[in-house]
LUMSEBA-567840 format. One record per residue: x, y, z of N, C-alpha, C in turn. Coordinates in steps of 0.001 Angstrom, whole numbers, plus 524288, in hexadecimal, padded with zeros to 5 digits. Atoms other than C-alpha are relative to their C-alpha. Layout:
N
XYZXYZXYZ ...
//
This chain:
215
7FCAA7FC9F7FCB9DFF8363C2445F607FC8F803848035D 803417FCD27FC76DFA6E643F146B1B7FF9A805A87FE34 801037FA8F80160DF485651534690F7FEDD8031F804EC 801017FC957FB88DF49065C8D472D47FA70802117FF8D 805737FE4D8002CDE65565F19476187FECB8044180400 800D67FBD67FC28DE7BE6684D481D58050B8012D802DD 7FBA67FE297FCC9DF1E267059489207FDA3803758043F 802AC7FD3B7FBC8DECE6674AD4967E803BE8012680482 7FCBF7FEC87FB70DF40467BEB4A1597FE4F7FCAD804AA 80141803357FB74DF4E7673884AD797FDA08035980448 8026F7FD3B7FBAADEC34677954B8B5803F6800AB80462 7FC5E7FEF37FBC0DF49267E164C302805A8800777FE52 7FA997FF7F801DEE00BC67E324BA7F7FFD8801AC7FA4E 8008B7FDE680541DFF866870B4AECB804F77FF6A7FCBD 7FB1E800A5802E7E0DB0684614AB28800357FAC37FD2B 8001A8051780291E0A00676A24A6D07FAE57FF4C7FD08 80471800BE80383E00B0671D449C687FEBD7FA2F7FF8D 801C880558800EADF8A16656F49B807FF0C7FF417FA2E 800808011E8058FDF98265F6948E0A7FC567FB5D7FF3C 80397804408015FDEE5C6573F48889801367FE3E7FA73 7FF10802458052CDF12D64E3947D457FB667FC787FEA8 8048380321801C7DE5E164874475897FBA0800018040A 804597FF517FC67DDC5764DB747FA4801007FE3180590 7FED2801E67FABCDE31D6480E48BAB804EB8029880221 7FB577FDC37FD94DECB064DBF49577804A57FC577FF0F 7FB5C8032680137DFA576493B491A18049B8014380387 7FB7F7FE7C7FCD1E046D65108499437FFC2805C28015F 7FF737FA837FEA2E07C065DC149FF8805348020D7FE17 7FB417FDA780213E11B2666EB49A1B801128053C8029C 7FEA67FAB47FE69E1916672DB49E707FE0B803B77FBD2 802077FC36803BBE144F67F43498108036A800987FB39 7FC657FF6180463E20816803248FB07FF697FBB67FBF9 800AC80452803AFE1ECA672CF489C37FA908001D7FD89 805547FFE780211E10216744F488547FF6A8041F7FBBE 8005C7FBD1803E4E1258680C84807F8016E7FE147FA8B 7FE698021880519E18236785F475B17FBC17FC9E7FD95 804398034C801F3E0B72670C04744A7FB14803417FF19 804EE7FD48800E0DFE0D674E346F397FBB27FBFC7FEE0 8047880375800F2DF08066F0C46E467FFBF7FEA57FA30 80039801D980563DEF40666E746209805297FDDD7FE15 7FADB801EF80193DFDA7663A7461828002F7FA0E8004F 7FF6B805AD80032E008D655A745D9D805A07FEAE80183 7FAD98016D7FDF0E0BDC64F69464D18012A7FA407FF06 7FE90805888001EE1351642DA463C1800607FE0A805A1 7FF658023D7FAC1E13F96399B46F51805658014080227 7FAB17FED57FE4EE229363C3046FC7800658059380220 7FFF37FA977FE26E205764ADF4712F7FD878006E8056D 802B27FFD77FAF5E16D5648CD47C5B803767FDA28043B 7FCC1802AA7FC17E1FED63F5E4834C804DA8033580155 7FB687FCC37FF19E2B8A6487E481AF7FEB980468803D2 801997FBBB7FC8AE2439653AB488237FE857FDE88055F 8017A8025C7FB06E1EB764AC349299804F07FEDE8034C 7FB17801287FD44E2C906467D4960B80295804FC801EA 7FD9F7FB067FE74E317B65480496437FD4B80241804CE 802E77FE197FB70E26B46584249FCB801527FCC7804DA 7FEA6803667FB97E29DE64C804A85C8056E8014880210 7FAA77FEAC7FE5AE3842650284A8858000E80528802F6 800657FB057FD36E351865E214AC617FDD57FF2B8057C 8025C8011F7FAEFE2C75658F44B748803DB7FD3F803A2 7FC2C802D47FCE3E372864FB84BBCA8045C80376801FB 7FBED7FC5B7FE60E415F65A644BC2B7FE1C8034F8049A 802357FCF57FBAEE38676627C4C4C87FFB87FCB4804F5 800548037D7FB79E3655656B64CDAF8055F7FF3B80279 7FAA6800947FE05E4500654BC4CEE6801A3804D980308 7FE617FB1E7FD6FE4722662FB4D2607FD28800CE8052F 802C57FFA77FAFAE3CA2662724DCD6802957FC8680413 7FD628038C7FC5DE4376656C34E2F68054F8021F8019F 7FADF7FDD07FECDE509F65D7C4E2247FF97804BB8039E 800D07FBA47FC61E4AEA6692E4E9517FFDD7FE13805A4 8003B802477FABFE490B660034F4EF805737FE6D801CB 7FA9C801937FED1E56BD65A154F494802A37FE117FB10 7FD428022E8048AE6158656014EAEF7FEE57FA2B7FF7E 800FC80589800F3E5F56648B54E4B4803807FE0C7FB9D 7FCC5802558040CE66E163F4B4DC317FCD27FED87FB1D 8028080195804DFE63FE63B6F4CE407FC877FB3A800F2 802F8804C17FF01E5FA362E154D3027FB128010480325 804927FEB07FCDCE567D633B84DD427FBD4802A57FCA8 803C57FD2880335E503F63CD74D35F7FD5C7FC5B7FC12 80245803A1803C9E4E616321B4C9487FBE17FC838028F 803BB803547FD46E47AE629874D34F7FAFA802FC80139 804A77FCE47FED0E3E876347D4D7717FCC4800F07FB18 802D07FF11804E7E3B13637884C94D7FD437FB0D7FE19 80266804F280190E387E629394C6877FB147FF0380328 80493800CA7FCADE2F43628944D2197FB99803CE7FE92 803F67FC3380197E2853634AF4CCE67FD7F7FE9B7FAC6 8027B801D2804CEE255262D5D4C0558029B801B27FAF5 7FD407FE73804C9E2F2D6331A4B6C7802727FB2A7FD7B 7FDA980467802C7E343C629E74AC4B805F18006F8002B 7FA44800097FFFEE427D626054AB1880228804207FC3D 7FE2B7FC2F803DEE440C62E7449EE97FF478059380205 800FA7FACB7FDCAE3DF263A3C4A5B3803DF8013580459 7FC537FF387FBA8E4678638644B1B6805688014A7FDEF 7FAD27FEF78023CE529E6380E4A94380064805AF7FE35 7FFEC7FA8B801D1E4F14645214A3177FFCB803D580497 8006D7FC9D7FB6BE4B5764B184B029805488007D802AD 7FB047FFE67FD3BE58306473D4B67F804468029D7FCC4 7FC3F7FD3880357E5FF764C114AAD07FF6B805E4800B4 800F87FA5D7FF61E59956595D4AC6A8024D802068051D 7FE577FDF07FAEAE5C4365ADC4BAEF805DD7FF30800ED 7FA67800DF7FF53E69F06550F4BA448032B803C27FCAD 7FD567FC328034CE6DF165DB84AEFF7FFD98056E80275 800777FAFD7FD48E692F6693A4B726803128000580524 7FCF4800567FB39E71A36647D4C2727FCC17FF83804ED 80373800487FB72E65F6662874CB53800687FAC1802CE 7FEFA8051E7FDACE68CE654214CD9F805857FE747FE64 7FA8C8015380103E771A6503D4CEEB801B77FC2B80439 7FEDB804087FC1DE7AA26437C4D58E80532800D5802C9 7FAE07FF2A7FD8EE88F1646D14D7E87FFB48044E80417 8009F7FBB17FC45E8567653B04DE5C7FCBD7FE4C804A9 80357801DA7FBC0E7A9564D464E636803217FCAF803D0 7FD13803957FCA2E839C642994EB5C803EF802E88035C 7FC137FD067FD14E8E4E64C184EF4A7FD7D8033E8044D 802A27FCB47FC1FE85006556E4F6247FD747FCBB80444 80298803557FC23E7DAC64A5D4FCCE803EF7FDE4803EA 7FBF28020C7FC7CE8A266446C5024B801F7804508039A 7FE2E7FBA17FCC2E8EBC651CB507157FC078014080444 8041C7FED17FC2FE81B26543D50DC67FFC37FBD88043A 80032804427FC2EE8169646E851431804BE8002C8039E 7FB3A7FFE17FCDEE8F7264838518C77FFD28046D803FB 8003D7FB777FC89E8C946556B51EC97FBCC7FF6E80437 8046F7FFE27FC64E7F5D65322525117FE5D7FAA880226 8015F8053C7FE15E7DB86446452675804477FC307FE4D 7FB7A80319801BBE8B1563DDF525787FEC97FA2D7FFB1 800C580597800D6E8AB96302252001804E57FDA57FD97 7FB96802AE80251E9480625F751BCB7FF747FF857FA26 800038007A805B1E9859623E350DAC7FC377FBCF7FE2E 803898043680184E90A96173950D367FA60801E57FFC5 8055D7FE007FFE3E840961E1F510FB7FF20803FF7FBAE 800807FC1480427E868862951507887FF647FD617FAAF 80035802C7804FEE8907620144FC397FABA7FD4A7FF55 80500802CB8003EE7CEC6180C4FF707FB7E803B27FEC5 804417FC4C800DDE74226240B4FFD48002F802427FA7F 7FF8C7FDDA80545E7968629944F31A7FE6E7FBEE7FBE8 801C5804278038BE775261C754EC787FA0E7FFC27FFF0 805B3800387FFA2E695A61C714F16A7FD78804607FCDD 802117FB8F802F0E677E629974EADA801147FF867FA22 7FF608010F80590E6B63623AD4DDDA80505801F17FD8F 7FB1B7FE0180228E7923629134DC62803A27FB8A7FE7B 7FC8380419801DAE8369621634D4FB804F97FFD480350 7FB70800FC7FCB1E8FD961BE74DB21804348042D7FF64 7FBEA7FC1B800DDE9908625CB4D4E67FEA68052F802A6 801B37FB1C7FD86E91236318F4D979800777FF9D805EB 7FFB5800D27FA5DE906762BE64E724805A98000D801D4 7FA7F8004B7FE7CE9EF0629084E7948027F805678002A 7FDCA7FAB380028EA274636F64E3C47FE008033E8049B 8025C7FCD37FBDEE990263CEA4ED9C801E57FE7C8056C 7FE7C801D87FAC4E9DAF6349B4F90A805E67FF7D800AB 7FA4D800CC7FFD8EAC2C6347A4F5C3802A28032480459 7FD6A7FCA77FC2AEAF6863F964FF037FDE77FF8780586 802528008C7FAC9EA79363AC250AB4804207FE2A803E9 7FC86801847FBBAEAFCE63A4E5171A7FCA57FD3580407 80397803017FCBFEA8C762F5651E1A801478008D805D2 7FE8B7FF757FA80EB083630B752AB37FE22805368022C 801C67FADA7FE3BEAD9663F3D52BA47FA108001D80073 805B48001E7FFD4E9F4063CC5528827FE157FCE8804B6 801888032C7FB7EE9E676322E532E3800DC802FB80519 7FF037FCD57FB4FEA47963B3453CF17FBBC80418800BF 804197FC0C7FFB6E9A85645A0539B17FAD97FD9A801CB 804D8802AB7FE7DE8F3763C1653ABC800397FE55805B8 7FF65801D97FA9EE9489636A7547897FF9B8047D803E6 800207FB897FC71E96136441F54D847FA61801708015C 8056F7FEC37FEF7E87A4646C754C047FD5F7FBE38035A 802658042E7FCFEE83C26398755161802117FFCF8059C 7FDAB800517FAC3E8D1863A5B55D057FD75803C7803D5 802AA7FC677FC6FE858F645DB5626F7FB677FD4B802B3 80459802E77FDBCE7A9E63C29564F3801E07FB4780324 7FE09804C57FD87E835F63126569C4803F38010180459 7FB9A7FEC87FC88E8D5A63831572287FF437FE1780592 800ED8017C7FA88E86E86349957F127FFE37FA1C800C6 8006A805B57FF93E8697625FD57C19805477FD7D8013B 7FB25802E67FF19E90B961BE45805C802CB7FEF17FADD 7FCD8800C2804B1E9BC261936576D37FDFD7FB8A7FCA0 801DB8048280305E964960BED572DB7FB26801677FCD7 804BE7FE6B802BFE8928611EA56F4F80142803CD7FB97 7FE6C7FC4A80419E8FAB61CF5567DA802467FD0F7FB60 7FD8E802F980439E97E26134C5602A7FBE37FD3C7FCAE 80401802F0802D1E8C0160B2555C907FC648039A7FCDE 803C47FC8F8028DE8290616295597580280803507FBB9 7FD677FCCA803F2E8C4B61ECA55260801BA7FCB27FB5F 7FE6B8037D8043FE918A6135454AA77FB717FE8B7FC84 804A38015B8031AE83E960F3E546767FE378049F7FCB0 801A57FB48802D1E80A461D31542B180365800F07FB37 7FC707FEFE80461E8CAB61ECA53A287FF917FBC97FBCF 800B880425803E0E8AA1611A1533BB7FB0A800E17FCD7 804DF7FED2802E0E7CAD615765304C800D08046C7FC26 7FECE7FBAE80399E8246621AF529FE803877FE427FB7D 7FD118020E80474E8A29618E752104805DC8008880052 7FA507FF817FF85E97D561B085265F802917FAA280044 7FD10804E480008EA21761073524928015B7FE588058F 7FF098021B7FACFEA506607A453013804CE8027480290 7FB307FDD27FDBDEB2F460C97532017FF41805AB80199 801037FA857FEBCEAE3461AA6531CE7FCA380058804ED 80365800057FB62EA38F617B053BB7803287FEC7804E7 7FCE48018F7FB78EAD09610EA544DD803B28045E801B2 7FC547FBD07FECBEB6DF61BF6543F77FD4C804A780282 802B87FB657FE00EACFC626C7546577FD9D7FEE78055D 802288015F7FADBEA66E61FAE5519D8044C800388041E 7FB9F7FFD97FC56EB3B361E06558298018C8059F8013C 7FEB77FA727FF2EEB6A462C765562C7FC1780288803B7 8040F7FD947FCC2EA9AC6305855C4F800587FE2B805A7 7FF74802097FAB4EABAA6277656807804C680258802B5 7FB3F7FD9C7FDD3EB95C62CE4569F17FEE880590801B7 8015A7FA9B7FEA0EB43363ACE569AE7FC5980032804B4 8039C8004B7FBA2EA9D5636AA57366802D97FEA680516 7FCF5801667FB5DEB4A56323757C8B7FF1A7FA77801CA 800F1805737FE9BEB13F623D557C3B8050C7FD4C8018E 7FB53802F87FE7DEBAE161A92583218020E7FCE57FB62 7FDB0802ED80465EC46961378579EC7FD407FADC7FED1 8028D80508800FDEBD686067C57BC17FAEC800A97FCFF 804F57FF10802A7EB0BC60C8C576D0800AC801A97FA50 7FF0E7FE6380560EB743610EF56A37800567FB657FC4A 7FF798048E80344EB8966030F565687FAB27FE507FDD5 804D8801C780276EAE495FE6A55BD87FE9B7FA99801EF 801D08052C7FE6EEA6105F2CF55F9E7FFC97FC397FB5E 8004A8034E804A7EA6A85EDAF551968045A7FBFA7FFEF 
//
């Protein structure tokens, strides 16, 4: 069984301690955990691994919080980042339990807030919203609840209004083509795109013949 042969404060971080087992560096500990150990103490491998995991989980929680300071993220996004950082599946599970129990990561809240933000500042169709939320690792039920109240026609009108400021001087045929392509790229349904394009052309004063779709 390993024996503690040295406990040394880390250079530049006196709050942490380097632990040497059997004459070799084994792991770094927080001061609180290191206080429970002493030179000459004999440990089991299970004790060492338990503490090693606890330190890794603490480190992972801090990493999650740093990422959340930048922007909100989903459970799936955080798990992927932790995996890339080298945390094990068991460590990731404990890390995510900690932050989710603290309410710091909440997929339902994330989805609702994300949809509200997109609808307000970058209107998109339901298809695009669903696709993006899936990409972020959210499950179908969470996505369905978050997008249930989306008014796609109102969102398309909002998106079109911003684009029309750039297209207003163009002929009706060009407006129909460019605005239609723009709204389709934003994920709006075909019927919604056709309806909103017609509305915009009507407001522009286009002749009746120009209101007809070429499709």
